[in-house]
C-alpha positions as a Markdown table, in Angstrom:
| # | Residue | x | y | z |
|---|---|---|---|---|
| 1 | Met | 131.1 | 92.0 | 133.8 |
| 2 | Ser | 130.7 | 95.2 | 135.8 |
| 3 | Val | 127.6 | 97.0 | 136.3 |
| 4 | Ala | 129.5 | 100.3 | 136.2 |
| 5 | Gly | 130.6 | 100.5 | 132.7 |
| 6 | Gly | 133.8 | 100.1 | 130.7 |
| 7 | Gly | 135.4 | 96.6 | 130.2 |
| 8 | Arg | 133.8 | 95.9 | 126.7 |
| 9 | Gly | 134.8 | 97.3 | 123.4 |
| 10 | Ser | 133.6 | 97.2 | 119.9 |
| 11 | Ser | 135.3 | 96.6 | 116.5 |
| 12 | Pro | 134.5 | 97.5 | 112.8 |
| 13 | Val | 132.3 | 95.0 | 111.1 |
| 14 | Gly | 133.4 | 94.0 | 107.5 |
| 15 | Ala | 131.5 | 92.0 | 105.0 |
| 16 | Leu | 132.5 | 88.6 | 106.3 |
| 17 | Ala | 132.0 | 89.8 | 109.9 |
| 18 | Ala | 128.5 | 90.9 | 109.0 |
| 19 | Ile | 127.6 | 87.4 | 107.9 |
| 20 | Ala | 129.1 | 85.9 | 111.1 |
| 21 | Ala | 127.1 | 88.3 | 113.1 |
| 22 | Val | 123.9 | 87.2 | 111.5 |
| 23 | Val | 124.9 | 83.6 | 112.6 |
| 24 | Val | 125.7 | 84.7 | 116.1 |
| 25 | Val | 122.3 | 86.5 | 116.3 |
| 26 | Ala | 120.4 | 83.3 | 115.2 |
| 27 | Ala | 122.5 | 81.3 | 117.5 |
| 28 | Gly | 122.2 | 83.7 | 120.3 |
| 29 | Ala | 118.5 | 84.0 | 119.9 |
| 30 | Phe | 117.7 | 80.4 | 120.9 |
| 31 | Ala | 119.9 | 77.2 | 121.4 |
| 32 | Tyr | 117.9 | 74.4 | 119.5 |
| 33 | Thr | 118.3 | 70.8 | 119.1 |
| 34 | Ala | 116.1 | 67.8 | 118.6 |
| 35 | Gly | 118.0 | 64.6 | 118.1 |
| 36 | Trp | 114.8 | 62.5 | 118.1 |
| 37 | Leu | 113.4 | 64.4 | 115.1 |
| 38 | Thr | 116.0 | 63.5 | 112.3 |
| 39 | Pro | 117.5 | 60.4 | 111.2 |
| 40 | Gln | 121.0 | 62.2 | 111.2 |
| 41 | Arg | 120.7 | 62.1 | 115.1 |
| 42 | Leu | 121.1 | 65.9 | 115.8 |
| 43 | Thr | 122.1 | 65.7 | 119.4 |
| 44 | Pro | 122.1 | 68.7 | 122.0 |
| 45 | Glu | 125.9 | 68.4 | 122.1 |
| 46 | Lys | 126.2 | 68.8 | 118.4 |
| 47 | Leu | 124.0 | 71.9 | 118.2 |
| 48 | Val | 125.5 | 73.6 | 121.3 |
| 49 | Gly | 128.8 | 73.1 | 119.4 |
| 50 | Ala | 127.5 | 74.7 | 116.4 |
| 51 | Val | 126.0 | 77.6 | 118.3 |
| 52 | Gln | 128.9 | 78.5 | 120.6 |
| 53 | Pro | 131.9 | 80.5 | 119.4 |
| 54 | Lys | 134.5 | 78.4 | 117.5 |
| 55 | Thr | 136.8 | 78.7 | 120.5 |
| 56 | Gly | 134.4 | 76.6 | 122.4 |
| 57 | Gly | 132.6 | 79.3 | 124.6 |
| 58 | Val | 134.0 | 81.2 | 127.6 |
| 59 | Pro | 134.6 | 78.8 | 130.5 |
| 60 | Gly | 131.9 | 79.4 | 133.3 |
| 61 | His | 129.6 | 81.3 | 131.0 |
| 62 | Arg | 126.2 | 80.5 | 129.1 |
| 63 | Arg | 127.1 | 79.3 | 125.7 |
| 64 | Asn | 124.6 | 81.7 | 124.3 |
| 65 | His | 123.3 | 85.1 | 125.7 |
| 66 | Ala | 126.5 | 85.1 | 127.6 |
| 67 | Thr | 126.0 | 88.8 | 128.7 |
| 68 | Gly | 123.4 | 89.4 | 131.3 |
| 69 | Ile | 122.1 | 91.1 | 134.5 |
| 70 | Cys | 119.8 | 90.0 | 137.1 |
| 71 | Ile | 116.6 | 91.5 | 138.0 |
| 72 | Thr | 114.2 | 90.7 | 140.9 |
| 73 | Gly | 110.6 | 91.8 | 141.3 |
| 74 | Glu | 107.1 | 90.4 | 141.0 |
| 75 | Phe | 104.4 | 89.3 | 138.7 |
| 76 | Thr | 101.0 | 90.6 | 139.6 |
| 77 | Ala | 98.3 | 88.5 | 137.8 |
| 78 | Asn | 95.0 | 90.3 | 137.4 |
| 79 | Gly | 93.0 | 87.1 | 137.0 |
| 80 | Asn | 92.0 | 87.7 | 133.2 |
| 81 | Gly | 94.2 | 84.7 | 132.4 |
| 82 | Thr | 92.0 | 82.1 | 134.1 |
| 83 | Glu | 89.6 | 82.3 | 131.3 |
| 84 | Leu | 92.3 | 80.6 | 129.1 |
| 85 | Ser | 94.1 | 78.6 | 131.7 |
| 86 | Lys | 93.7 | 76.9 | 135.0 |
| 87 | Ala | 97.3 | 77.7 | 135.9 |
| 88 | Ser | 97.7 | 78.9 | 139.5 |
| 89 | Leu | 100.1 | 81.6 | 138.4 |
| 90 | Leu | 97.3 | 83.3 | 136.4 |
| 91 | Lys | 94.9 | 83.5 | 139.4 |
| 92 | Ala | 94.8 | 87.0 | 140.7 |
| 93 | Gly | 97.8 | 87.5 | 143.0 |
| 94 | Thr | 101.4 | 88.5 | 143.3 |
| 95 | Tyr | 104.2 | 86.1 | 142.7 |
| 96 | Pro | 108.0 | 86.5 | 143.0 |
| 97 | Val | 110.1 | 86.8 | 139.9 |
| 98 | Val | 113.8 | 86.3 | 139.1 |
| 99 | Gly | 114.7 | 87.6 | 135.7 |
| 100 | Arg | 117.7 | 88.0 | 133.4 |
| 101 | Leu | 118.2 | 90.8 | 130.9 |
| 102 | Asn | 120.5 | 89.6 | 128.3 |
| 103 | Leu | 122.2 | 90.0 | 124.9 |
| 104 | Gly | 122.4 | 87.3 | 122.1 |
| 105 | Gly | 125.8 | 85.9 | 121.4 |
| 106 | Gly | 128.5 | 83.9 | 123.2 |
| 107 | Asp | 130.8 | 86.6 | 124.2 |
| 108 | Pro | 130.4 | 87.9 | 127.7 |
| 109 | His | 132.4 | 91.0 | 126.7 |
| 110 | Leu | 130.4 | 92.0 | 123.8 |
| 111 | Ala | 129.6 | 95.8 | 123.7 |
| 112 | Asp | 125.9 | 96.4 | 124.1 |
| 113 | Ala | 125.7 | 98.3 | 120.7 |
| 114 | Met | 127.0 | 95.2 | 118.9 |
| 115 | Ala | 124.2 | 92.9 | 120.1 |
| 116 | Gln | 121.7 | 92.4 | 117.4 |
| 117 | Val | 119.2 | 90.6 | 119.7 |
| 118 | Arg | 118.2 | 91.3 | 123.3 |
| 119 | Gly | 116.5 | 88.9 | 125.5 |
| 120 | Phe | 114.7 | 88.5 | 128.8 |
| 121 | Gly | 114.5 | 85.3 | 130.8 |
| 122 | Ile | 111.9 | 85.1 | 133.7 |
| 123 | Arg | 111.0 | 82.6 | 136.3 |
| 124 | Ile | 107.8 | 83.1 | 138.2 |
| 125 | Thr | 107.2 | 81.1 | 141.3 |
| 126 | Gly | 103.9 | 80.3 | 143.0 |
| 127 | Pro | 103.3 | 79.6 | 146.7 |
| 128 | Asp | 102.7 | 75.9 | 145.8 |
| 129 | Gly | 106.3 | 75.8 | 144.4 |
| 130 | Gln | 105.0 | 75.6 | 140.8 |
| 131 | Glu | 107.2 | 77.6 | 138.3 |
| 132 | Trp | 106.6 | 79.3 | 135.0 |
| 133 | Arg | 109.9 | 79.8 | 133.1 |
| 134 | Ser | 110.2 | 81.6 | 129.8 |
| 135 | Ala | 113.2 | 82.8 | 127.5 |
| 136 | Met | 112.1 | 85.7 | 125.3 |
| 137 | Ile | 113.7 | 87.8 | 122.7 |
| 138 | Asp | 113.0 | 91.0 | 121.0 |
| 139 | Ala | 112.6 | 89.7 | 117.5 |
| 140 | Pro | 109.0 | 89.3 | 116.2 |
| 141 | Phe | 109.9 | 85.9 | 114.4 |
| 142 | Phe | 112.8 | 83.5 | 114.2 |
| 143 | Ala | 115.2 | 82.4 | 111.5 |
| 144 | Ala | 114.3 | 78.8 | 111.0 |
| 145 | Gln | 111.1 | 76.8 | 110.8 |
| 146 | Thr | 112.4 | 73.6 | 112.6 |
| 147 | Pro | 115.4 | 72.7 | 114.9 |
| 148 | Ala | 116.7 | 70.6 | 112.0 |
| 149 | Leu | 116.7 | 73.7 | 109.6 |
| 150 | Phe | 118.3 | 75.9 | 112.2 |
| 151 | Tyr | 121.2 | 73.5 | 112.5 |
| 152 | Gln | 121.4 | 73.3 | 108.7 |
| 153 | Phe | 121.7 | 77.1 | 108.6 |
| 154 | Leu | 124.4 | 77.0 | 111.3 |
| 155 | Thr | 126.3 | 74.2 | 109.4 |
| 156 | Ala | 126.0 | 76.3 | 106.0 |
| 157 | Ala | 127.2 | 79.4 | 107.7 |
| 158 | Gly | 130.4 | 77.6 | 109.2 |
| 159 | Ser | 131.1 | 75.7 | 106.0 |
| 160 | Lys | 134.0 | 76.3 | 103.9 |
| 161 | Asp | 132.0 | 76.0 | 100.8 |
| 162 | Pro | 131.4 | 79.7 | 99.7 |
| 163 | Asn | 127.9 | 78.7 | 98.2 |
| 164 | Ala | 126.6 | 76.9 | 101.2 |
| 165 | Val | 124.9 | 79.9 | 102.7 |
| 166 | Lys | 123.6 | 81.1 | 99.3 |
| 167 | Glu | 122.1 | 77.7 | 98.6 |
| 168 | Tyr | 120.5 | 77.5 | 102.1 |
| 169 | Leu | 119.1 | 81.0 | 101.9 |
| 170 | Gly | 117.8 | 80.3 | 98.3 |
| 171 | Ala | 115.7 | 77.4 | 99.7 |
| 172 | His | 114.6 | 79.0 | 102.9 |
| 173 | Pro | 113.5 | 82.8 | 102.2 |
| 174 | Glu | 112.2 | 82.9 | 105.8 |
| 175 | Thr | 115.7 | 83.1 | 107.0 |
| 176 | Leu | 116.3 | 86.0 | 104.7 |
| 177 | Arg | 113.4 | 87.7 | 106.3 |
| 178 | Phe | 115.0 | 87.4 | 109.8 |
| 179 | Ile | 118.3 | 88.6 | 108.4 |
| 180 | Gly | 116.4 | 91.6 | 107.1 |
| 181 | Trp | 115.1 | 92.3 | 110.7 |
| 182 | Val | 118.4 | 91.9 | 112.1 |
| 183 | Lys | 119.9 | 94.6 | 109.8 |
| 184 | Gly | 117.1 | 97.1 | 109.9 |
| 185 | His | 115.2 | 97.0 | 113.3 |
| 186 | Pro | 115.7 | 99.9 | 115.3 |
| 187 | Arg | 117.7 | 99.6 | 118.8 |
| 188 | Thr | 116.1 | 101.4 | 121.8 |
| 189 | Glu | 118.1 | 103.1 | 124.5 |
| 190 | Ser | 116.9 | 100.8 | 127.2 |
| 191 | Trp | 115.8 | 97.2 | 127.9 |
| 192 | Thr | 112.9 | 98.7 | 129.6 |
| 193 | Glu | 111.6 | 100.0 | 126.3 |
| 194 | Asp | 111.8 | 96.7 | 124.5 |
| 195 | Arg | 109.0 | 94.2 | 123.8 |
| 196 | Phe | 110.1 | 90.5 | 124.3 |
| 197 | Asn | 108.3 | 87.7 | 122.6 |
| 198 | Ser | 108.0 | 83.9 | 123.3 |
| 199 | Leu | 108.0 | 83.2 | 119.5 |
| 200 | Asn | 107.2 | 79.5 | 120.3 |
| 201 | Ser | 103.6 | 78.4 | 121.0 |
| 202 | Phe | 102.2 | 76.9 | 124.0 |
| 203 | Val | 98.9 | 75.3 | 125.0 |
| 204 | Phe | 96.7 | 76.9 | 127.7 |
| 205 | Glu | 94.1 | 74.5 | 129.2 |
| 206 | Asp | 91.2 | 76.0 | 131.1 |
| 207 | Ala | 89.2 | 74.6 | 134.0 |
| 208 | Asn | 86.7 | 73.0 | 131.8 |
| 209 | Gly | 89.2 | 71.1 | 129.6 |
| 210 | Gly | 89.1 | 73.7 | 126.8 |
| 211 | Lys | 92.7 | 74.1 | 125.1 |
| 212 | His | 93.9 | 77.3 | 123.5 |
| 213 | Thr | 97.2 | 77.6 | 121.6 |
| 214 | Val | 98.9 | 80.7 | 122.5 |
| 215 | Arg | 102.1 | 82.9 | 122.4 |
| 216 | Trp | 103.0 | 85.6 | 124.8 |
| 217 | Ser | 104.9 | 89.0 | 124.9 |
| 218 | Leu | 106.2 | 91.4 | 127.6 |
| 219 | Ile | 105.2 | 94.8 | 126.5 |
| 220 | Pro | 107.0 | 97.7 | 128.1 |
| 221 | Ala | 105.2 | 100.4 | 129.9 |
| 222 | Asn | 108.0 | 102.8 | 128.7 |
| 223 | Thr | 107.7 | 104.4 | 125.3 |
| 224 | Pro | 110.4 | 103.1 | 123.1 |
| 225 | Val | 113.1 | 105.6 | 122.0 |
| 226 | Ala | 115.2 | 104.5 | 119.1 |
| 227 | Leu | 118.8 | 105.3 | 119.0 |
| 228 | Thr | 120.3 | 107.0 | 115.9 |
| 229 | Ala | 123.2 | 105.3 | 114.2 |
| 230 | Asp | 125.6 | 107.8 | 115.6 |
| 231 | Glu | 124.2 | 107.4 | 119.1 |
| 232 | Leu | 124.7 | 103.7 | 119.0 |
| 233 | Lys | 128.1 | 103.9 | 117.5 |
| 234 | Asn | 129.3 | 106.3 | 120.2 |
| 235 | Ser | 127.4 | 104.7 | 123.1 |
| 236 | Asn | 129.1 | 103.4 | 126.2 |
| 237 | Pro | 130.0 | 99.6 | 126.0 |
| 238 | Glu | 127.7 | 98.9 | 128.7 |
| 239 | Phe | 125.0 | 101.5 | 128.3 |
| 240 | Leu | 122.1 | 99.1 | 128.7 |
| 241 | Gln | 123.5 | 97.8 | 132.1 |
| 242 | Gln | 124.1 | 101.4 | 133.3 |
| 243 | Asp | 120.6 | 102.4 | 132.1 |
| 244 | Ile | 118.6 | 99.5 | 133.8 |
| 245 | Val | 120.5 | 100.1 | 137.2 |
| 246 | Lys | 119.8 | 103.9 | 136.8 |
| 247 | Arg | 116.0 | 103.3 | 136.0 |
| 248 | Val | 115.2 | 100.7 | 138.5 |
| 249 | Gly | 117.1 | 102.6 | 141.2 |
| 250 | Ala | 114.7 | 105.5 | 140.5 |
| 251 | Gly | 111.6 | 103.4 | 140.6 |
| 252 | Pro | 110.1 | 100.0 | 139.5 |
| 253 | Gln | 110.1 | 99.3 | 135.8 |
| 254 | Lys | 107.1 | 97.5 | 134.3 |
| 255 | Trp | 106.0 | 95.2 | 131.4 |
| 256 | Glu | 102.5 | 93.9 | 130.6 |
| 257 | Leu | 102.3 | 90.2 | 130.0 |
| 258 | Val | 100.0 | 89.8 | 127.0 |
| 259 | Val | 98.9 | 86.4 | 125.6 |
| 260 | Thr | 97.9 | 86.1 | 121.9 |
| 261 | Val | 95.4 | 83.3 | 121.1 |
| 262 | Ala | 95.8 | 81.5 | 117.8 |
| 263 | Asn | 93.0 | 81.1 | 115.4 |
| 264 | Pro | 92.2 | 77.8 | 113.8 |
| 265 | Gly | 94.7 | 77.3 | 111.0 |
| 266 | Asp | 97.4 | 79.6 | 112.4 |
| 267 | Pro | 101.0 | 78.3 | 112.1 |
| 268 | Thr | 101.4 | 77.2 | 115.7 |
| 269 | Ala | 104.6 | 75.1 | 115.0 |
| 270 | Asp | 106.4 | 77.6 | 112.9 |
| 271 | Pro | 108.1 | 80.4 | 114.8 |
| 272 | Thr | 109.2 | 82.2 | 111.6 |
| 273 | Gln | 105.5 | 83.2 | 111.0 |
| 274 | Ala | 103.9 | 86.0 | 113.2 |
| 275 | Trp | 100.3 | 85.6 | 113.6 |
| 276 | Pro | 98.0 | 88.2 | 112.2 |
| 277 | Ala | 97.6 | 91.4 | 114.1 |
| 278 | Asp | 93.8 | 91.0 | 114.6 |
| 279 | Arg | 94.3 | 87.9 | 116.8 |
| 280 | Arg | 92.7 | 88.1 | 120.3 |
| 281 | Thr | 95.0 | 89.2 | 123.0 |
| 282 | Val | 94.5 | 89.0 | 126.8 |
| 283 | Asp | 96.5 | 91.1 | 129.3 |
| 284 | Val | 97.1 | 88.8 | 132.1 |
| 285 | Gly | 99.1 | 90.9 | 134.4 |
| 286 | Thr | 102.1 | 93.0 | 135.2 |
| 287 | Leu | 105.8 | 92.1 | 135.6 |
| 288 | Thr | 107.7 | 94.6 | 137.7 |
| 289 | Ala | 111.4 | 94.9 | 138.2 |
| 290 | Glu | 112.3 | 96.2 | 141.6 |
| 291 | Lys | 115.9 | 95.4 | 142.0 |
| 292 | Val | 119.0 | 94.9 | 139.7 |
| 293 | Glu | 122.1 | 92.9 | 140.6 |
| 294 | Asp | 125.4 | 91.9 | 138.8 |
| 295 | Glu | 125.0 | 88.3 | 137.5 |
| 296 | Ala | 128.3 | 87.4 | 138.9 |
| 297 | Asp | 126.7 | 86.8 | 142.4 |
| 298 | Gly | 123.1 | 87.5 | 141.6 |
| 299 | Pro | 120.1 | 85.3 | 141.9 |
| 300 | Cys | 119.7 | 84.7 | 138.2 |
| 301 | Arg | 123.2 | 83.2 | 137.6 |
| 302 | Glu | 122.4 | 79.6 | 138.3 |
| 303 | Ile | 118.9 | 79.5 | 136.9 |
| 304 | Asn | 118.3 | 77.5 | 133.7 |
| 305 | Tyr | 115.5 | 79.4 | 131.9 |
| 306 | Asp | 114.2 | 76.1 | 130.5 |
| 307 | Pro | 110.9 | 77.1 | 128.6 |
| 308 | Thr | 109.5 | 73.6 | 129.3 |
| 309 | Val | 109.2 | 74.3 | 133.1 |
| 310 | Leu | 105.6 | 75.2 | 133.2 |
| 311 | Pro | 102.9 | 75.1 | 135.8 |
| 312 | Val | 99.7 | 72.9 | 135.6 |
| 313 | Gly | 97.5 | 74.2 | 132.9 |
| 314 | Ile | 100.2 | 75.3 | 130.4 |
| 315 | Thr | 102.0 | 72.8 | 128.2 |
| 316 | Thr | 104.0 | 72.6 | 125.1 |
| 317 | Ser | 102.4 | 72.5 | 121.6 |
| 318 | Asp | 103.1 | 71.1 | 118.3 |
| 319 | Asp | 105.9 | 73.5 | 118.2 |
| 320 | Gly | 109.1 | 71.3 | 118.6 |
| 321 | Phe | 111.5 | 74.0 | 119.6 |
| 322 | Pro | 110.6 | 74.3 | 123.4 |
| 323 | Ala | 111.6 | 70.6 | 124.0 |
| 324 | Ala | 114.7 | 71.1 | 121.8 |
| 325 | Arg | 115.7 | 74.3 | 123.6 |
| 326 | Ser | 115.3 | 72.5 | 126.9 |
| 327 | Ala | 117.8 | 69.7 | 125.8 |
| 328 | Ala | 120.4 | 72.3 | 124.6 |
| 329 | Tyr | 120.0 | 74.5 | 127.7 |
| 330 | Arg | 120.8 | 71.5 | 129.8 |
| 331 | Val | 123.9 | 70.9 | 127.9 |
| 332 | Ser | 124.9 | 74.6 | 128.3 |
| 333 | Phe | 124.0 | 74.7 | 132.0 |
| 334 | Asp | 126.0 | 71.4 | 132.7 |
| 335 | Arg | 129.1 | 72.8 | 130.9 |
| 336 | Arg | 129.2 | 76.1 | 132.7 |
| 337 | Thr | 128.5 | 74.7 | 136.2 |
| 338 | Ala | 131.3 | 72.3 | 135.6 |
| 339 | Glu | 133.5 | 75.2 | 134.9 |
| 340 | Glu | 132.7 | 77.0 | 138.2 |
| 341 | Lys | 136.2 | 78.0 | 139.2 |
| 342 | Ala | 136.6 | 79.9 | 135.8 |
| 343 | Tyr | 133.6 | 82.2 | 136.4 |
| 344 | Pro | 134.5 | 85.6 | 137.8 |
| 345 | His | 132.8 | 86.7 | 141.0 |
| 346 | Thr | 132.5 | 90.2 | 142.4 |
| 347 | Ala | 134.6 | 91.3 | 145.5 |
| 348 | Gly | 133.1 | 89.7 | 148.5 |
| 349 | Gly | 131.1 | 87.1 | 146.5 |
| 350 | Gln | 131.5 | 83.4 | 146.2 |
| 351 | Gln | 135.0 | 82.0 | 145.7 |
């Protein structure tokens, strides 16, 4: 993928393609599996196989969110987060970040306008070597309540039985709500105008041993500007890449990292349910993108944005998805690194 534009085209979307697109969106949003949670033994390999394109994925590329671009910058913690967590990366200070802005789906040549979900993976590193990794998307909620149900949705969508999807959706209206978001949410002109959400919940442990179940979001400093249907249709195939290069070249781009704290009784294990808007929020710092690099030889290329890589003071919760995602991400990572020779590099890059 070039930063400069061109190289990716779009195609008409018919009724069947629209259904397929929804599946790709859900699959591209997160790669989940939890073999230890079901008697059917849903393994990481099975789920990655269901998530990736029927052709098996593009050699050398991530099986999901295959299109991406690297950013480097910093996270400036303001210290407010120490009330909730003893994590060193929430103490007032500035810490380096390597991020990856990306698009849902397994096609690295997907036109930006065709992507239904946008993502942002980040790795924040402290001076003591501790890391905080997170893979977020712009959806406000997910398509399935559990990893097993997500796999059922993918299986139904790929079934030759014409009633399989209908039956699944009839039993799981939460997936219909996600499909409604996919079809109707506005698309902004820039990644720098998108809000990215963890969706999964985690536990912050404070210095006194108190525990707080949270989710977090990156909220853009830039005001979102929605593209019209015509603007999206006539956009350059790589307009998001071109935009981020231009904006960061003109000056740093910023998002606020805001933590939302659950109340007792909130659905902490179910990412299909957004928490009420009146829940307590804490702005814990600012993430700044200072440099953009093509992924081909950029610093984000070899990073596995495993959401279970967390600093002391942050742990997983009763939400089973982070552990499931970790297992699937490992499979995807192993496959693409084994296909190193197939991955394209920029001129002068690695061979």
